[in-house]
C-alpha positions as CSV (number, residue, x, y, z in Angstrom):
1,M,-36.4,-22.7,-3.1
2,K,-34.5,-22.3,0.1
3,I,-31.4,-20.2,-0.4
4,A,-28.6,-19.1,2.0
5,V,-26.7,-15.9,1.4
6,V,-23.4,-15.8,3.2
7,G,-22.2,-12.3,3.8
8,S,-24.0,-9.0,4.2
9,G,-22.0,-6.5,2.1
10,A,-23.5,-4.9,-0.9
11,A,-23.4,-8.2,-2.8
12,G,-25.1,-10.2,-0.1
13,L,-27.7,-7.5,0.6
14,G,-28.5,-7.1,-3.0
15,A,-28.8,-10.8,-3.6
16,A,-31.0,-11.3,-0.5
17,L,-33.2,-8.4,-1.3
18,A,-33.9,-9.6,-4.9
19,L,-34.1,-13.3,-4.0
20,S,-36.5,-12.7,-1.1
21,D,-39.3,-11.8,-3.4
22,R,-39.5,-15.2,-4.9
23,H,-37.7,-17.6,-2.6
24,E,-37.2,-18.5,1.0
25,V,-34.0,-16.7,1.8
26,L,-31.8,-16.6,4.9
27,L,-28.9,-14.1,5.2
28,F,-26.0,-14.9,7.5
29,E,-23.4,-12.4,8.7
30,K,-20.5,-13.5,10.8
31,S,-19.8,-10.1,12.4
32,G,-22.0,-8.2,14.8
33,R,-23.2,-5.7,12.2
34,F,-24.7,-5.8,8.7
35,G,-23.3,-3.9,5.7
36,G,-19.7,-4.9,5.1
37,H,-17.9,-1.8,3.8
38,A,-21.2,0.2,4.2
39,N,-20.2,1.2,7.7
40,T,-21.5,4.4,9.2
41,V,-20.3,5.6,12.6
42,V,-22.3,8.1,14.6
43,A,-19.5,10.3,16.0
44,E,-20.4,12.2,19.3
45,V,-18.3,15.3,19.7
46,G,-19.4,18.0,22.1
47,D,-23.1,18.4,21.7
48,E,-23.2,17.0,18.2
49,R,-24.0,13.6,16.8
50,V,-22.6,13.2,13.2
51,A,-23.1,10.2,11.0
52,V,-19.9,9.6,9.1
53,D,-19.1,6.8,6.6
54,T,-15.9,4.9,6.9
55,G,-16.0,2.5,4.0
56,F,-18.3,3.0,1.0
57,I,-18.8,6.8,0.7
58,V,-19.6,8.0,-2.8
59,Y,-21.2,6.9,-6.1
60,N,-22.4,8.4,-9.4
61,D,-25.3,7.6,-11.6
62,A,-23.3,6.8,-14.7
63,N,-21.0,4.2,-13.3
64,Y,-23.2,2.9,-10.5
65,P,-26.5,2.3,-12.3
66,N,-27.8,-0.6,-10.2
67,L,-26.8,1.1,-7.0
68,S,-28.6,4.3,-8.1
69,A,-31.7,2.3,-9.1
70,M,-31.7,0.4,-5.8
71,F,-31.5,3.7,-3.8
72,E,-34.5,5.0,-5.8
73,H,-36.4,1.7,-5.2
74,L,-35.7,1.9,-1.4
75,G,-36.3,5.6,-1.2
76,T,-32.8,6.2,0.1
77,P,-32.1,9.9,0.4
78,T,-28.9,11.1,-1.4
79,G,-27.2,14.4,-2.1
80,P,-24.4,15.8,-4.2
81,S,-20.8,15.1,-3.2
82,D,-17.6,16.9,-4.1
83,M,-14.7,14.8,-5.5
84,S,-11.3,16.4,-5.6
85,F,-7.7,15.1,-5.4
86,G,-4.7,16.4,-3.5
87,F,-1.1,15.2,-3.0
88,S,1.3,15.8,-0.1
89,L,4.7,14.2,-0.4
90,D,8.0,14.4,1.4
91,A,6.2,15.1,4.8
92,G,4.4,18.0,3.3
93,R,7.3,19.7,1.6
94,F,5.8,19.1,-1.8
95,E,2.0,19.6,-2.2
96,Y,-0.5,20.3,-4.9
97,A,-4.2,19.7,-5.7
98,C,-5.9,19.2,-9.0
99,D,-9.0,21.4,-8.7
100,N,-7.6,24.4,-10.7
101,L,-4.4,26.2,-11.5
102,D,-4.4,28.1,-8.2
103,K,-4.2,24.7,-6.4
104,I,-1.9,23.0,-8.8
105,F,0.5,25.8,-8.1
106,A,-0.3,26.0,-4.4
107,Q,3.5,26.3,-4.0
108,R,4.1,29.2,-6.3
109,L,7.8,28.2,-6.9
110,N,6.6,25.1,-8.7
111,A,5.7,27.4,-11.6
112,F,9.5,27.7,-12.2
113,N,10.3,24.1,-11.4
114,P,11.2,22.2,-14.6
115,R,10.5,18.8,-13.0
116,F,7.0,19.9,-11.9
117,I,6.2,21.4,-15.3
118,N,7.4,18.4,-17.2
119,G,5.5,16.2,-14.8
120,F,2.3,17.9,-15.6
121,R,3.1,17.7,-19.3
122,D,3.2,13.9,-18.7
123,V,-0.2,14.1,-17.1
124,M,-1.6,15.8,-20.2
125,R,0.2,13.3,-22.4
126,F,-1.3,10.4,-20.3
127,V,-4.8,11.9,-20.8
128,K,-4.3,11.7,-24.6
129,L,-2.2,8.6,-25.1
130,A,-3.8,6.1,-22.7
131,P,-7.3,6.0,-24.3
132,T,-5.7,5.8,-27.8
133,D,-3.5,2.9,-26.8
134,L,-6.4,1.2,-25.2
135,A,-8.5,1.4,-28.3
136,S,-5.7,0.2,-30.5
137,G,-4.9,-2.8,-28.4
138,A,-1.4,-1.5,-27.6
139,L,-1.9,-2.2,-23.9
140,S,-2.7,-5.9,-24.3
141,G,-0.4,-8.1,-22.2
142,L,1.5,-5.2,-20.7
143,T,1.7,-4.2,-17.0
144,L,1.2,-0.6,-16.1
145,G,4.9,-0.4,-15.4
146,E,5.9,-1.8,-18.8
147,W,3.6,0.6,-20.6
148,L,4.8,3.6,-18.7
149,T,8.4,2.7,-19.6
150,R,7.5,2.0,-23.2
151,R,5.9,5.4,-23.4
152,R,8.7,7.1,-21.6
153,F,6.8,8.6,-18.7
154,G,9.1,10.3,-16.2
155,A,9.7,9.5,-12.6
156,W,7.8,12.6,-11.4
157,F,4.6,11.5,-13.2
158,R,4.9,7.9,-11.8
159,E,5.8,8.7,-8.2
160,R,3.9,12.0,-7.7
161,F,0.7,11.4,-9.7
162,I,-0.3,8.1,-11.3
163,L,1.0,5.5,-8.8
164,P,-0.3,7.3,-5.7
165,M,-3.7,7.9,-7.4
166,G,-3.9,4.2,-8.5
167,G,-2.8,3.0,-5.0
168,A,-5.5,5.2,-3.4
169,I,-8.3,4.1,-5.8
170,W,-7.5,0.4,-5.3
171,S,-6.3,0.6,-1.7
172,T,-3.0,-1.0,-2.8
173,P,0.6,-0.1,-2.1
174,A,1.4,2.4,-4.8
175,A,4.6,0.8,-6.1
176,R,2.6,-2.5,-6.6
177,M,0.4,-0.7,-9.1
178,L,3.3,-1.1,-11.6
179,E,2.3,-4.8,-11.7
180,F,-1.4,-3.9,-12.5
181,P,-2.5,-4.9,-16.1
182,A,-2.2,-1.7,-18.1
183,A,-5.4,-2.3,-20.1
184,N,-7.5,-2.8,-17.0
185,F,-6.0,0.3,-15.4
186,V,-6.7,2.5,-18.4
187,S,-10.2,0.9,-18.9
188,F,-11.1,2.0,-15.4
189,F,-10.0,5.6,-16.0
190,A,-12.0,5.6,-19.3
191,N,-15.1,4.0,-17.7
192,H,-15.1,6.6,-14.9
193,D,-14.6,9.5,-17.2
194,L,-11.2,10.5,-15.6
195,F,-9.6,11.5,-18.9
196,T,-11.6,14.7,-19.3
197,G,-9.3,16.7,-17.1
198,L,-7.7,16.8,-13.6
199,A,-10.9,17.7,-11.7
200,A,-13.7,15.2,-11.2
201,A,-15.6,15.0,-14.5
202,M,-19.0,13.9,-13.3
203,Q,-21.3,14.6,-10.4
204,W,-20.7,12.3,-7.5
205,R,-23.3,11.6,-4.8
206,T,-23.4,10.4,-1.2
207,V,-26.1,8.8,1.0
208,T,-27.7,11.4,3.2
209,G,-27.3,10.3,6.8
210,G,-24.7,7.7,5.9
211,A,-24.7,4.3,4.0
212,K,-26.3,2.7,7.0
213,T,-29.5,4.2,5.8
214,Y,-29.8,1.8,2.9
215,V,-28.4,-1.1,4.8
216,D,-31.1,-0.7,7.5
217,A,-33.8,-0.5,4.8
218,I,-32.8,-3.9,3.3
219,I,-32.5,-5.5,6.7
220,D,-36.0,-4.2,7.7
221,H,-37.3,-5.7,4.5
222,L,-35.7,-9.1,5.3
223,S,-36.9,-8.9,8.9
224,N,-36.2,-12.1,10.8
225,R,-34.6,-13.7,7.8
226,A,-31.3,-11.7,8.4
227,H,-29.0,-13.1,11.1
228,R,-25.9,-11.4,12.4
229,G,-23.3,-12.9,14.6
230,V,-23.8,-16.2,12.8
231,G,-20.7,-17.5,11.2
232,V,-20.6,-20.2,8.5
233,S,-17.7,-22.6,9.1
234,A,-18.1,-25.1,6.3
235,A,-20.2,-25.9,3.2
236,R,-20.5,-29.2,1.3
237,R,-22.8,-30.5,-1.4
238,V,-24.9,-33.5,-0.4
239,D,-27.5,-35.3,-2.6
240,G,-28.4,-32.3,-4.7
241,K,-28.5,-29.9,-1.7
242,V,-25.9,-27.8,0.1
243,E,-25.2,-28.4,3.8
244,L,-23.9,-25.5,5.8
245,S,-22.2,-26.0,9.2
246,F,-22.3,-23.0,11.5
247,E,-19.8,-21.9,14.1
248,D,-22.2,-22.7,16.9
249,G,-22.3,-26.4,15.8
250,S,-25.6,-26.3,14.1
251,E,-26.3,-27.2,10.5
252,G,-28.7,-26.3,7.7
253,L,-29.7,-27.7,4.4
254,F,-30.3,-25.4,1.4
255,D,-31.1,-25.7,-2.3
256,H,-28.5,-23.1,-3.2
257,V,-25.9,-21.0,-1.4
258,V,-24.7,-17.6,-2.5
259,F,-21.2,-16.9,-1.3
260,A,-21.2,-13.1,-1.0
261,A,-17.8,-12.8,0.8
262,H,-14.3,-12.3,-0.4
263,A,-13.0,-15.1,-2.6
264,P,-10.5,-16.4,0.0
265,Q,-13.3,-16.6,2.6
266,S,-15.5,-18.6,0.2
267,F,-12.6,-20.8,-0.7
268,A,-12.0,-21.6,3.0
269,I,-15.7,-22.4,3.7
270,A,-16.4,-24.6,0.7
271,T,-14.9,-28.0,1.6
272,D,-15.6,-29.9,-1.6
273,L,-14.3,-27.8,-4.4
274,D,-13.2,-29.6,-7.5
275,P,-9.8,-28.7,-9.2
276,R,-11.3,-26.1,-11.5
277,E,-13.2,-24.4,-8.7
278,R,-10.1,-24.4,-6.6
279,A,-7.9,-23.0,-9.3
280,L,-10.3,-20.2,-10.1
281,L,-11.2,-19.2,-6.6
282,G,-7.6,-19.6,-5.5
283,A,-6.5,-16.9,-8.0
284,F,-8.0,-14.1,-6.0
285,R,-6.3,-12.3,-3.1
286,T,-7.1,-9.5,-0.8
287,T,-5.1,-6.7,0.9
288,A,-5.7,-5.5,4.4
289,N,-6.5,-1.8,4.9
290,R,-6.9,0.0,8.2
291,A,-9.4,2.9,8.2
292,V,-9.4,5.3,11.1
293,L,-12.1,7.9,11.7
294,H,-10.6,10.9,13.5
295,R,-10.3,14.7,13.7
296,D,-6.5,15.1,13.5
297,E,-5.6,17.7,10.9
298,S,-1.9,16.5,10.9
299,L,-3.0,13.7,8.6
300,M,-4.1,16.2,5.9
301,P,-1.8,18.3,3.7
302,R,0.1,21.1,5.5
303,R,-1.5,23.8,3.3
304,R,-5.2,24.1,3.7
305,K,-5.5,25.2,0.1
306,V,-4.5,21.7,-0.9
307,W,-7.1,20.0,1.3
308,S,-9.1,17.8,-1.0
309,S,-11.9,15.2,-0.8
310,W,-9.1,12.6,-1.4
311,S,-5.7,13.7,0.0
312,M,-2.8,11.3,-0.8
313,L,0.1,11.6,1.6
314,F,3.5,10.1,1.7
315,E,6.3,10.8,4.2
316,G,9.1,10.2,1.8
317,E,10.1,12.0,-1.3
318,T,9.6,8.9,-3.4
319,L,7.3,5.9,-3.0
320,G,9.9,3.9,-1.2
321,V,9.3,0.3,-0.1
322,A,6.9,-1.5,-2.5
323,G,4.8,-2.9,0.3
324,Q,4.2,0.5,2.0
325,P,0.8,1.9,1.1
326,V,0.2,5.5,0.3
327,T,-1.7,7.2,3.2
328,L,-5.1,8.3,1.9
329,T,-7.2,10.7,4.0
330,Y,-10.8,11.4,3.1
331,W,-12.1,14.8,4.1
332,M,-15.6,13.7,5.1
333,N,-17.1,17.1,5.4
334,R,-16.5,17.8,1.7
335,L,-17.5,14.2,0.6
336,Q,-20.6,13.9,2.7
337,N,-21.8,17.5,3.2
338,L,-21.7,16.9,6.9
339,P,-23.9,19.3,8.9
340,T,-21.2,20.5,11.2
341,D,-18.4,23.0,11.4
342,R,-16.1,20.4,12.9
343,D,-13.7,18.6,10.5
344,F,-13.9,14.8,10.3
345,F,-11.4,12.6,8.4
346,V,-11.1,9.0,7.5
347,T,-7.5,7.9,7.0
348,L,-6.7,4.7,5.2
349,N,-3.3,3.0,5.7
350,G,-1.9,5.8,7.8
351,Q,1.9,5.8,8.1
352,R,1.3,6.9,11.6
353,E,-1.7,6.9,13.9
354,P,-3.8,10.0,14.5
355,D,-3.7,11.7,18.0
356,P,-5.5,9.2,20.3
357,A,-7.5,12.1,21.8
358,L,-8.9,12.9,18.3
359,T,-9.5,9.3,17.3
360,I,-13.1,8.2,17.1
361,A,-13.1,4.6,15.6
362,A,-10.9,2.2,13.6
363,F,-11.7,-0.6,11.3
364,D,-9.8,-3.2,9.3
365,Y,-11.1,-3.8,5.8
366,Q,-10.1,-6.2,3.1
367,H,-10.0,-5.1,-0.5
368,P,-9.5,-7.2,-3.6
369,A,-5.9,-7.3,-4.9
370,Y,-5.7,-7.4,-8.7
371,D,-3.1,-8.9,-11.1
372,E,-3.2,-10.8,-14.4
373,A,-4.1,-14.1,-12.6
374,A,-7.1,-12.5,-10.9
375,F,-8.4,-10.8,-14.1
376,A,-7.9,-14.1,-16.0
377,A,-9.9,-16.0,-13.3
378,Q,-12.6,-13.3,-13.5
379,A,-13.1,-14.0,-17.1
380,R,-13.8,-17.7,-16.3
381,M,-15.8,-17.5,-13.1
382,D,-19.1,-18.1,-15.0
383,E,-17.8,-21.6,-15.7
384,I,-18.4,-22.6,-12.1
385,Q,-21.3,-20.3,-11.2
386,G,-24.2,-22.5,-9.8
387,Q,-22.2,-25.7,-10.0
388,G,-23.7,-28.0,-7.4
389,G,-25.6,-25.1,-5.9
390,Y,-22.6,-22.8,-5.2
391,W,-22.9,-19.2,-6.4
392,Y,-20.4,-16.4,-6.0
393,A,-20.9,-12.6,-5.8
394,G,-18.7,-9.8,-4.6
395,A,-16.8,-6.7,-5.7
396,W,-13.8,-8.9,-6.4
397,L,-15.7,-10.1,-9.6
398,G,-15.5,-6.5,-10.9
399,W,-13.4,-3.5,-10.2
400,G,-13.7,-3.8,-6.5
401,F,-16.4,-1.2,-5.9
402,H,-19.9,-1.1,-4.5
403,E,-21.6,-1.3,-7.9
404,D,-19.6,-4.4,-8.7
405,A,-20.7,-6.1,-5.5
406,L,-24.3,-5.2,-6.0
407,R,-24.3,-6.1,-9.7
408,T,-22.8,-9.6,-9.1
409,G,-25.3,-10.2,-6.4
410,L,-28.2,-9.3,-8.6
411,R,-26.8,-11.3,-11.5
412,V,-27.0,-14.4,-9.3
413,A,-30.5,-13.5,-8.3
414,E,-31.4,-13.2,-12.0
415,A,-30.0,-16.7,-12.6
416,L,-32.3,-18.0,-9.8
417,D,-35.3,-16.4,-11.5
418,A,-35.4,-13.4,-9.2
419,R,-34.2,-10.4,-11.2
420,P,-35.8,-7.3,-9.6
421,P,-37.7,-5.0,-12.0
422,W,-35.5,-2.0,-11.0
423,A,-32.2,-3.7,-12.0
424,R,-30.2,-2.2,-14.9
425,D,-27.6,-3.9,-17.1
426,L,-26.2,-6.9,-15.2
427,G,-24.0,-8.3,-18.0
428,P,-24.4,-11.7,-19.7
429,S,-27.0,-13.9,-18.0
430,L,-25.7,-16.9,-16.0
431,T,-27.2,-20.1,-17.3
432,R,-27.1,-23.6,-15.8
433,E,-28.2,-27.0,-17.0
434,F,-31.2,-27.0,-14.6
435,D,-34.5,-25.3,-14.9
436,V,-34.5,-22.9,-11.9
437,A,-38.2,-22.1,-12.1
438,A,-39.1,-25.8,-11.9
439,E,-37.2,-26.4,-8.7
């Protein structure tokens, strides 16, 4: 069969890699580079050239089984990463990190601060209560904000721990996390083993030499079947086929199309969606996030002891305006084991720009935005998968992470009779009324 894959993030790359072993596959990427959020920049500073990731950075074997398996299949070199969390609020006047007691009490006076002590009691209470309430069904139908109120968690815990952390994980304004479905929020913490303590509970890993290493391996495998700088402007179903129109005015006819882009992009491209397709795809939104690669230490906590792999910063004492994101700075040396003594940072949604003289590159990323409507639509997306030759894959069909993107791409490949032998659990099989193998 002739299959088009639209988008070259992890979903599109995984789908194209798997499908190419059994079908005629063409991969189309609108931008000038492949990889989506797998975006490695080679920073040139002095006499050094350092490969630094700016989007996808870390994974672990337990929660990223298909990504781990694909890296092994491709021979992608990886190494251990260090995951740690630090907080800097009120323009650095209030700071702590979660590695150990020394860093929790980086400001020694906090040991005598009742609000701080009570806040950490709430952290310990959250670790115990959240999984219990999840298992009992007590979180069903509640937003995170409603559950926090019901369980009487204090303002310190909300504004100085759980909301900044949630906002950082999902690249969402922290105050909007109050609208996040409580069961989904707690499920993520449970699935990622975040209830075992404040420090990272499992071994995280990173791609040696940057994520571009695995992207290049897949593109090399696809060879001349991968096309960048080729935008798809429209898709419509014609006589059992799918016709794609390209931005250069050309057209192509395919048996199937895998939309491996964000849902709003796929929604805009597909011109002949029926009411159910429109309702489901229309339930998904994205948020814009600006990532800046730089060397400006002023976008890290004031106290070097609090410097962490993930440092969450907020200029105000409280979370303030609901639409204002928490600034998240990744310390790339610690995350990627960079072979340099120079410090490199990636700041997401900075409340101010780094020093231009220390800025290396900047990118605008889109991340899925989750609410009850999006999760409800997720649960029904299988109803429209494969309908008229339209298939959908992307991180937005899961938790918003690299594994979700890859898994959904492989799941589509499986439905089209091209499950790779190295794939792990992909979830329930997608079935259609047609016999794929016979086409």
